[in-house]
C-alpha atoms as one frame of an Amber mdcrd trajectory, in Angstrom:
protein
  19.596 -14.333  53.343  19.735 -12.408  50.079  17.567  -9.313  49.983  15.514
  -8.717  46.806  16.705  -5.834  44.643  14.464  -2.798  44.801  13.528  -0.510
  41.874  15.063  -2.832  39.297  14.227  -1.368  35.879  13.062  -3.368  32.899
  15.457  -6.006  31.628  17.761  -4.727  28.898  16.781  -5.678  25.350  19.386
  -7.340  23.141  20.057  -5.952  19.669  18.669  -9.136  18.135  15.402  -8.750
  20.001  15.271  -5.032  19.227  15.735  -5.693  15.521  12.978  -8.291  15.745
  10.684  -5.654  17.209  11.595  -3.259  14.404  10.792  -6.021  11.892   7.327
  -6.303  13.433   6.997  -2.515  13.327   7.524  -2.461   9.550   5.302  -5.555
   9.039   8.143  -7.711   7.716   5.976 -10.687   8.607   3.057  -9.319   6.562
   4.293  -8.308   3.097   0.812  -7.704   1.641   1.305  -3.910   1.767   4.553
  -4.175  -0.184   2.884  -6.339  -2.834  -0.086  -3.983  -3.253   2.337  -1.106
  -3.792   4.620  -3.153  -6.020   2.104  -4.397  -8.597   1.221  -0.945 -10.048
   4.933  -0.081 -10.170   5.587  -3.241 -12.179   2.617  -2.544 -14.467   4.025
   0.910 -15.152   7.614  -0.278 -15.654   6.583  -2.887 -18.214   4.276  -0.546
 -20.138   6.716   2.387 -20.075   9.523   0.028 -21.098   7.321  -1.596 -23.777
   7.960  -5.007 -22.282  11.724  -4.454 -21.904  12.313  -2.235 -18.869  15.834
  -1.452 -17.727  16.569  -4.113 -15.116  18.615  -1.713 -13.041  15.577   0.547
 -12.744  13.370  -2.444 -11.909  15.666  -3.412  -9.030  15.697   0.173  -7.739
  11.901   0.280  -7.749  11.504  -3.093  -6.025  13.906  -2.026  -3.280  12.405
   1.466  -3.075   8.861   0.119  -2.783   9.940  -2.230   0.003  11.681   0.551
   1.919   8.891   3.109   1.520   6.109   0.696   2.467   8.124  -0.274   5.552
   8.664   3.397   6.380   4.940   3.974   5.956   4.184   1.302   8.547   6.577
   2.928  11.035   5.075   6.410  10.666   1.561   4.929  10.729   2.195   3.260
  14.075   3.679   6.493  15.422   0.612   8.448  14.307  -1.793   5.841  15.719
   0.083   5.202  18.967  -2.898   6.422  21.016  -5.477   4.708  18.793  -4.146
   1.227  18.043  -4.546   0.084  21.638  -8.310   0.702  21.389  -8.794  -1.437
  18.257  -8.916  -5.220  18.586  -6.935  -5.889  15.402  -4.103  -3.439  16.188
  -3.717  -3.469  19.979  -0.644  -5.725  19.776   1.315  -3.558  17.350   4.804
  -2.801  18.736   4.288   0.880  19.589   0.815   0.357  21.080   2.114  -2.618
  23.073   5.117  -0.665  24.377   7.704  -2.833  22.604   8.923   0.093  20.473
   8.912   3.695  21.657   7.402   6.478  19.532  10.893   7.997  19.229  12.247
   4.710  17.912   9.414   4.476  15.385  10.299   7.937  14.080  13.950   6.901
  13.888  13.123   3.782  11.873  10.986   5.915   9.548  13.843   8.379   9.021
  16.434   5.689   8.294  14.206   3.887   5.787  13.270   7.120   3.990  16.948
   8.088   3.772  17.815   4.733   2.215  14.942   5.040  -0.265  16.029   8.568
  -1.211  19.557   7.323  -1.853  18.097   4.861  -4.365  16.074   7.613  -6.070
  19.259   9.662  -6.499  20.393   6.952  -8.927  17.541   7.970 -11.260  16.889
  11.126 -13.319  15.877  14.504 -11.911  12.210  14.172 -12.947  11.867  11.054
 -10.823  13.699  12.695  -7.925  11.209  15.586  -7.952   8.250  13.203  -7.935
   9.765  11.339  -4.998   9.258  14.404  -2.780   5.524  14.335  -3.546   5.397
  10.601  -2.810   7.177  11.118   0.519   4.862  13.973   1.537   1.754  11.894
   0.818   3.156   8.865   2.647   3.974  10.979   5.716   0.606  12.783   5.765
  -1.645   9.769   5.125  -1.627   8.273   8.679  -2.925  11.547  10.138  -5.785
  11.973   7.626  -8.190   9.613   9.410  -8.612  12.293  12.077  -9.676  14.986
   9.613 -11.431  13.389   6.623 -13.481  10.348   5.715 -11.250   9.926   2.660
  -7.841   8.869   4.033  -7.996   6.002   1.528  -7.860   8.572  -1.272  -4.623
   9.983   0.149  -3.238   6.448   0.411  -4.184   5.826  -3.219  -2.363   8.956
  -4.338   0.697   7.947  -2.292   0.740   4.419  -3.723  -0.067   5.738  -7.183
   3.036   7.945  -7.273   5.029   4.835  -8.166   3.355   4.896 -11.602   4.433
   8.354 -12.867   7.825   7.796 -11.215   8.262   4.599 -13.240   7.400   6.432
 -16.453   9.752   9.332 -15.779  12.533   6.952 -14.741  12.343   5.151 -18.098
  11.138   7.834 -20.518  11.680  11.211 -18.811   7.960  12.080 -18.893   4.517
  10.673 -18.092   2.399   9.691 -21.099  -1.426   9.745 -21.157  -1.299   5.976
 -20.612   0.747   6.628 -17.481  -1.881   8.965 -16.078  -4.624   6.449 -16.884
  -2.657   3.829 -14.978  -2.167   6.264 -12.088  -5.938   6.860 -11.925  -6.610
   3.120 -11.942  -4.119   2.645  -9.103  -5.773   5.342  -6.967  -9.193   3.746
  -7.501  -7.799   0.314  -6.687  -6.470   1.624  -3.362  -9.955   2.977  -2.591
 -11.305  -0.538  -3.199  -8.917  -2.578  -1.097  -8.399  -0.039   1.691 -12.159
   0.352   2.092 -12.385  -3.429   2.452  -9.589  -3.175   5.015 -11.395  -0.366
   6.863 -14.585  -2.449   6.990 -12.728  -4.795   9.349 -12.314  -2.013  11.936
 -15.523  -0.079  11.287 -17.198  -0.780  14.650 -14.063   0.101  16.639 -13.443
   3.199  14.494 -16.971   4.454  15.114 -16.447   4.155  18.864 -13.167   6.099
  18.937 -14.050   8.665  16.275 -11.677   7.557  13.498 -12.872   8.344   9.961
 -12.742   6.128   6.850 -14.482   5.471   3.540 -16.058   2.387   5.127 -17.867
   4.692   7.546 -18.606   7.292   4.856 -20.138   4.743   2.472 -22.228   3.095
   5.211 -24.768   0.583   3.879 -23.755   1.472   0.324 -20.232   0.159   0.871
 -20.563  -2.993  -1.274 -22.348  -1.086  -4.042 -19.754   1.695  -4.160 -16.869
  -0.792  -4.025 -18.487  -2.583  -6.965 -18.735   0.662  -8.949 -15.088   1.410
  -8.186 -14.051  -2.073  -9.301 -15.919  -1.722 -12.589 -14.457   1.747 -13.150
 -10.927   0.543 -12.498 -11.293  -2.406 -14.867 -12.696  -0.044 -17.513  -9.670
   2.234 -17.156  -7.328  -0.752 -17.435  -9.091  -1.659 -20.690  -8.365   1.883
 -21.921  -4.737   1.400 -20.883  -4.589  -1.727 -23.024  -6.171  -0.003 -26.025
  -3.890   3.027 -25.847  -0.763   0.943 -25.220  -1.580  -1.418 -28.096  -1.744
  -4.496 -25.891  -3.157  -7.788 -27.097  -5.412 -10.681 -26.122  -3.286 -12.063
 -23.299  -3.434  -8.760 -21.449  -7.218  -8.786 -21.655  -7.235 -12.397 -20.476
  -5.393 -11.179 -17.378  -8.049  -8.479 -16.918 -10.778 -11.127 -17.231  -9.173
 -13.088 -14.391  -8.914  -9.856 -12.381 -12.630  -9.219 -13.005 -13.477 -12.686
 -11.673 -11.397 -11.955  -8.583 -13.322  -8.703  -8.095 -16.544 -10.703  -8.159
 -15.106 -13.103  -5.591 -14.230 -10.167  -3.344 -17.850  -9.055  -3.500 -18.826
 -12.531  -2.363 -16.368 -12.370   0.545 -17.732  -9.046   1.834 -21.389  -9.966
   1.338 -22.025 -10.259   5.089 -19.629  -7.451   6.063 -17.987  -9.790   8.566
 -14.456  -8.728   9.568 -12.877 -12.047   8.537 -14.499 -11.929   5.096 -13.577
  -8.276   4.549  -9.971  -8.970   5.501  -9.881 -11.960   3.147 -11.172  -9.707
   0.344  -8.441  -7.192   1.113  -5.772  -9.915   0.896  -7.276 -11.239  -2.346
  -6.275  -8.003  -4.080  -2.735  -9.368  -4.246  -3.996 -11.927  -6.781  -5.820
  -9.152  -8.645  -2.547  -7.268  -9.087  -0.737 -10.456 -10.052  -3.372 -11.323
 -12.682  -2.987  -7.935 -14.379   0.817  -8.191 -14.340   0.797 -11.782 -15.585
  -1.367 -10.693 -18.530   1.029  -7.845 -19.284   4.078 -10.064 -19.020   2.597
 -12.776 -21.236   1.412 -10.290 -23.838   4.794  -8.597 -24.189   6.602 -11.936
 -24.138   4.510 -13.321 -26.990
């Protein structure tokens, strides 16, 4: 009679399965974060390039955005490894679920950042310098929810760095239009990440995590509305200063309608509606870019 083996450790994980776990770690199955970071970069590239950006630079930015957003997910899960398990929406994330170790998450972050930095080295020195600021903000952001109710502002600054980097990559400097676009991008992040934080507000209150959704309280919809109006106003200024035409403003009109729809989705502050509003921002970014693209094309 065969005796059962004692103290058998966990079954070894194949490389294919391990890579699948890493793909979940960086949200490869949920590209919404990449898209929200990519749209402002594309806005900036087309405006800085006056409708004809260098395609080599465009490819570098698309790849860089993908790598940095993926790296941001890895460092976020490392930072929240003791928090995610207490939140209904995040308890199955790879690190919280024990599928990926904290050390592995840090390793994935390091590899992705190294690859992104290699891409930046193909650009000019002004863009390389700005990349260090972008990296610092991306690395610090996940830890901010423990110390301030404004982690979304740090996220906005991190995502917004793609805008001045696009301008320096194509022109060597950041114009006033570039800084207007940067400001709009930061405000946009406050909008959609507050909607995102509204999904977890009850869990966050229980475990002591801070966010703008908690800070704004019952004024959340009102403040999000003010931020949406402010952002759209700044994008109008971008159009005026960049000499853009009617098709760009048509894109902004569609974006304004989408903002109104997001207000409808969050009207009851239900998690499903707030998450749907967050996802809808992808179409907001697309509408602005489509207007830009059409205007320059015509």
